[in-house]
N, C-alpha and C positions, 0 to 999 in steps of 0.2 A: 503494499499500500503507500510506501515512500515514507511512513513515518511524519514526522513535524515538518520538514520538508516538503514532503507530498501534500499535505494539508495547505501548506501555504502556497503553493507553486499553483495547485488547483483553484485555490480561492482567489488568487491576484487578477486573472483576467477578468472575472465576474465583477469583482470590485472596482477595479478600474473604468469596466464599462459604463458602471453607475452612475459613478462620480463624474466621468467626462460627459454622460449622457445628460447628466442634469445640468453641468454648466455649461456645455458649448454645442450639445443638440446631438442627434442621432447618428449623423456622418462620423463626427469626432468620435463618438463614443465607439461605434463599430472599429474604427481604425486603431484607436487605442487599444481595444481589447484585443485585436489580432497582432499588434504591434507588441504587447505585453508577451503574448505566447511565443513569439518569436524570439524574443527577448531571452525567456525562461529557456528554450531550445539550446540557445548559444550558451548560456552560462550553465546548462548539465553538460553540453559538449567541452567546454573549456575546464571543468572541475571534473571531467571523465567519468560522470555518474551515467548511469543506464539511460540510453535515450528514448526506450519504447515508451515509457510513460510520458513524456514531454511530447514525442510525436502524436500519439493518442490524443493528448490534450489538445494540441494545435488543430489537429482535424475536427475536433469537436468544436473549439471555438469558433473555427472558421465556417463550419456548417452554420453554427447559431447566428454568427455576423451575417451570414449569407439570407438567411431567414427574416433577422430582423430589417434587412435592408430590401427585401420583396416586399416585405408587408409594410414597410415604412412606420414602423412602431417598433418602441423600445422594449416592449413587451414580446416582441418575436423572438428576441435573443433568447428565451428561455423555452419557446414552443418544443425545440429537438429533444431536451433532456425529458419534459413532462411525458411526450408520447414513447420516448425510449422506455421510461421507468414503466409503464403500461405493459410493452413489449416483454420486457425482462420479467415483469411479474406474471406474465402470461406462460412463458416458457417454463418459468419454475413451478409453477401450479401442474402446469401438464405433465411434466416431467416425474411429478409425485403419483399423478392418477397412472402413468404407464409403468410404475416401478423403476423407474430409473431416475432417482431422486439428483438433480445436478451437483448439490453439494457432495456426495459421494464420487459422481463421477468425474467430475474436475478435479477433486483431491487425489483419487487414483492416477488420473492421466497425470498430475504433477509429481507426484510421489513415486510412481510406477509398481504401486503394489497391489495391482490386479482389481479383479470384480469379486473376491471371493466373498466379501459382504454381503453380497446381494442374495447367497445363498443361507446366510443368518437372518432369521426375522427381527432379532432384537435389533442388530447390526442397521438393517434397513429402516427401521421405524426410527431411531435416533438419526440418520440421515434424510429422513421424511421431515423431522421435525425441524433441522437444520434448514434444509430449502424452505420450508415453510416460514420459517422465521425470515430469510432473505426475500421472499416474497411480500412478505408483511412491510419490509422497509420499502421497496419500490413501490408496493399500492399505497402507502401512505404518503410518498413523495407525489405519486400521480395526483391521488386525492387533493391536498393541501395546496400544491403550487397549481393544478388545475383552476381551485377555485380563486386565488390571487390571479392567474392570467386574467378570469374572466372578470374579476372586479378592477382590473387595469393597477393592481399595488405593484408597480414594477420594484419600488425599493425593498419593499417586503418578500417579492420573489427571489431576489438577490441573498436576503437574509435568509429563506428557508430553503434555497440550493446550498448554502454552504452548511447552515444547522444540520440539515437533513442527508449530508452528505457522508464523509469519512466519520464524523463522532457516530450518527444511528447505525451507519454499517458496521463500524466497530463493535457495537453491541450485539449485533445480530452474527458477527463473526466468533463470539464468546461461544453460543448455542454449536456453531461448527467445530470449534474446538473440542467442546464437551463430546459430538456425535464422534470425532475423529479418535480421541483417546478411550470412548467407550467400546469403540468397535475395534479398535487396536486389541486392547486387552481381552476382548471376548475371544477374536480370532487366536490370538495367541495361547489362549487357554484351551481353546478346542485343537488346535494343531499339535499341544503337549499331549492331550488325551488321547489324540489319535495314534500319535507316536507310541504312547506308551502301549495301548492295546496291539500294535502291530510289533510290539519286541518279542524276539525268540525266548526261550528259557537261558541259552546261553548269553544271550546279551543281558536278560536279568542279572544272572549270577555274576557277570563281570562287572557290572554297575554297582552290586554290593561286596564285591571284593575290593573294588576302589574306595568305597564307602568305609566298611568295616576294617580293611587292612588284612583280613581271613578269608580263607575258603569257606563261604557259608554253605551249609546242608540245605537240602530245600526244604527242610521246617523252618530253616531260620529265617 
């Protein structure tokens, strides 16, 4: 997520847009936001920080600025993010309904741990809850920001976009962390139990010999 610097970088173009728009008008606000996004990319490049978040952020700002330019309204700057939240929410909910909760799928892809958790109902339930927590974040963003958009509260839209961004997303990630740890623990226990069931008599005796230091009898 980028930590504190990521929060700052993602919030800066929005703040710049609102201030410049209020002081100098829509056109200046648009170019100021795009300029700040370019500046962030350059800064990350100079500091040799990962560029992917900056590039993604730049394209997001560019799309928002284009919509604001086409609609001729400052609130149009936030329209892309509002509808993107609805799309994300829908995708997350659908993934739960089809029993492929995205929280688990994405974590497995990033971690390379495979999809064994799908065969364990408690693990899948945990990832269902984590996915629904993320869906709840995007649903809240859409509902609140859509209402502010309809009421033309541009300043409050900027505040809501920042306040309902990383801070709110971070709370949902706590549920994801819980689901991951719960699933990893269960799968480790199941794997250990299966491995114990598959041990031969000779392997069991060898383990006991290492543990007790003497050749045990079968009764031991």
